[in-house]
N, C-alpha and C positions, 0 to 999 in steps of 0.2 A: 494511559493515553486514551482519548476519546476516539470515536469512529472517524470524525472529521479530521482530526489531527493525523491519524494513521493514513487516511486517504491523501492528504496534502503532502505528508512526508514521502509517501510512496511515489506520488507523481514527481516530486522533486528528485528523488533518487533515480527514477527512470530517466528523467531528462538529463541529469548530471552524468549518469552512466553512458547514455547515448553520446554525449559530447566527449566524454573521456575515451570511449571506444573509437570515435571518429578521429580524434587527435592522435591516438595511438596508431591508427591505420596510416594517417598522413605522415607521421614521422618514422614509421616502421618499428614501433615499440610494441612487441607482442604482449609484454607484461601489462602495459597500460590497456590494451585491447581486452585482455582477460578480466582485468579489474573493472573495466567499464561494463562488460557483460554481466559480471557478478553483481554490480551495483544495480543494474536494470532488473535482475531477478529479485534482488532484495526489495526493490520498489514495488514490483508486482505482488510479492508476498504481503508487503505492508498494506497495499490497497485491498487485497482480499481479506486481510484481517479486519480492516476498517469496515468493509461490506458485511462481514460476518457479525461484527459487534452491532452494527446498525440493525441487522435482521433480528438478532437475539433481543435487542432492546424493544423493537417493534412488537415482537411476539409476547414478550414479558408485559408490555404495556397493555396489550389486548387482553391477556389473561387477567391482569390486575383489574382492568375495567369491568370485565365480566364478573369477577369475584366481588367487586365493590357493589355492583348493581344487585346482586343476590341478597345483600345484607341491607 
């Protein structure tokens, strides 16, 4: 997955998890609340992975540019 895809899926998981947690609270379903919180955490991790991939790509591009300029 690309960094953009990870960020988008992460945001979607956070939003879906928040909704699931809210519905769980509204109907008194603790299992649904826990699943919603878990989904939100998954989304946050996905977004951080996307950010890390983006940072690594930026650094690698800069290194490659510097190396290319030397030759």
